[in-house]
C-alpha positions as CSV (number, residue, x, y, z in Angstrom):
1,M,-20.6,16.0,9.8
2,D,-23.6,15.7,12.1
3,L,-24.2,12.6,14.1
4,E,-27.3,11.7,12.1
5,N,-25.4,12.0,8.8
6,V,-22.8,9.3,9.6
7,P,-23.1,6.8,6.7
8,P,-24.7,3.5,7.7
9,E,-24.3,1.9,4.3
10,G,-21.2,-0.3,4.9
11,N,-18.0,-0.8,3.0
12,A,-17.0,-4.2,1.8
13,T,-13.3,-3.2,1.7
14,L,-13.3,-2.8,5.5
15,G,-14.0,-6.6,5.7
16,G,-16.9,-6.2,8.2
17,H,-14.9,-4.0,10.5
18,R,-16.0,-0.7,11.7
19,K,-14.0,2.5,11.7
20,A,-14.1,5.7,13.7
21,M,-15.5,8.8,12.1
22,Y,-15.9,12.2,13.8
23,A,-19.3,13.7,14.1
24,R,-21.1,16.5,15.9
25,D,-23.8,15.6,18.4
26,R,-26.9,17.7,19.2
27,D,-25.0,19.7,21.7
28,G,-22.4,20.7,19.2
29,R,-19.6,18.5,20.7
30,I,-17.5,16.5,18.3
31,G,-16.8,12.9,19.1
32,A,-15.8,9.6,17.5
33,V,-18.6,7.4,16.2
34,A,-18.3,3.8,14.9
35,S,-19.3,3.6,11.2
36,A,-19.4,0.8,8.7
37,G,-18.3,3.2,6.0
38,W,-20.1,4.3,2.9
39,E,-20.5,3.3,-0.7
40,V,-18.6,6.2,-2.2
41,E,-15.6,5.3,-0.1
42,E,-15.8,1.7,-1.2
43,I,-15.8,2.7,-4.8
44,V,-12.8,4.9,-4.5
45,T,-10.9,2.4,-2.4
46,R,-11.6,-0.4,-4.9
47,Q,-10.4,1.7,-7.8
48,A,-7.1,2.5,-5.9
49,V,-6.6,-1.2,-5.1
50,D,-7.4,-2.3,-8.7
51,E,-4.8,0.2,-9.9
52,L,-2.1,-1.1,-7.5
53,E,-2.9,-4.7,-8.5
54,R,-2.5,-3.7,-12.2
55,L,0.8,-2.0,-11.4
56,A,1.9,-5.2,-9.4
57,A,1.1,-7.4,-12.5
58,E,3.0,-5.0,-14.8
59,A,6.0,-5.0,-12.4
60,L,5.9,-8.9,-12.2
61,A,6.0,-9.0,-16.0
62,G,8.9,-6.5,-15.9
63,V,10.8,-8.6,-13.4
64,R,10.3,-11.7,-15.6
65,A,11.5,-9.7,-18.6
66,G,14.5,-8.4,-16.8
67,T,13.4,-4.7,-16.9
68,A,12.4,-4.3,-13.2
69,S,13.7,-5.5,-9.9
70,P,11.7,-7.7,-7.5
71,L,11.4,-4.7,-5.3
72,A,9.0,-3.1,-7.8
73,Y,6.7,-6.1,-7.6
74,H,6.7,-6.4,-3.9
75,M,6.3,-2.7,-3.4
76,Y,3.0,-2.6,-5.4
77,R,1.9,-5.9,-4.0
78,A,2.2,-4.3,-0.5
79,R,0.0,-1.5,-1.8
80,M,2.8,1.1,-1.8
81,D,4.3,3.4,-4.3
82,D,7.8,4.7,-4.4
83,T,6.9,7.8,-2.3
84,L,5.4,5.7,0.5
85,L,8.2,3.2,0.4
86,A,10.7,6.0,0.7
87,Q,8.9,7.4,3.7
88,V,8.6,4.0,5.4
89,T,12.3,3.2,4.8
90,G,13.6,6.7,5.5
91,L,15.4,6.7,2.1
92,W,15.3,9.4,-0.5
93,R,12.6,8.8,-3.2
94,W,15.3,9.0,-5.9
95,R,17.2,6.2,-4.3
96,V,14.1,4.0,-4.1
97,R,13.3,4.6,-7.7
98,R,16.9,3.8,-8.6
99,H,16.6,0.5,-6.7
100,L,13.7,-0.5,-8.9
101,R,16.2,-1.1,-11.7
102,P,17.4,-4.7,-11.7
103,E,21.1,-4.0,-12.3
104,V,21.1,-1.6,-9.3
105,F,19.0,-3.9,-7.1
106,R,21.4,-6.8,-7.5
107,T,24.2,-4.7,-5.9
108,L,22.3,-3.6,-2.8
109,S,23.9,-4.3,0.5
110,P,22.4,-6.9,2.9
111,A,21.6,-4.0,5.3
112,L,19.6,-2.1,2.7
113,L,17.8,-5.3,1.6
114,T,16.9,-5.9,5.2
115,R,15.6,-2.4,5.5
116,Y,13.3,-2.9,2.5
117,A,12.2,-6.3,3.7
118,A,11.2,-5.0,7.1
119,A,9.3,-2.1,5.4
120,L,7.4,-4.6,3.3
121,G,6.8,-7.1,6.1
122,M,8.8,-10.0,4.7
123,D,12.3,-11.5,4.9
124,V,15.2,-10.8,2.5
125,E,14.8,-14.2,0.8
126,Q,11.2,-13.4,-0.1
127,L,12.2,-9.9,-1.2
128,T,14.8,-11.1,-3.7
129,H,12.4,-13.6,-5.4
130,I,9.1,-13.5,-7.2
131,P,6.4,-16.1,-7.4
132,P,6.9,-18.8,-10.1
133,P,4.7,-18.4,-13.2
């Protein structure tokens, strides 16, 4: 992208912050340029966030119905999916997916719960509970 093509539109999902984008100047050198983002990026980001919020709501309903573990709700609330949570925790994806089942989640060791809690930025007490209705 050329320096004069850096989008000046702004992106509400950035919360007023700016981000670095790489652009080529008139001499052909590539460097970082501060940008407020662009509208297309905001639309796509908002769609992704809306989808994760929908999945979190479904997971919360599943936890309350006894068909999902609290890990499922907290994972989506933290804007993660099973693949990302597996990468952050260093666990195999199949293990994370298994731990989304309530009967398996209840048997997790304190060490594994601590690992999940750290990855999600919370303590074990918060991880094992969901917000009241």
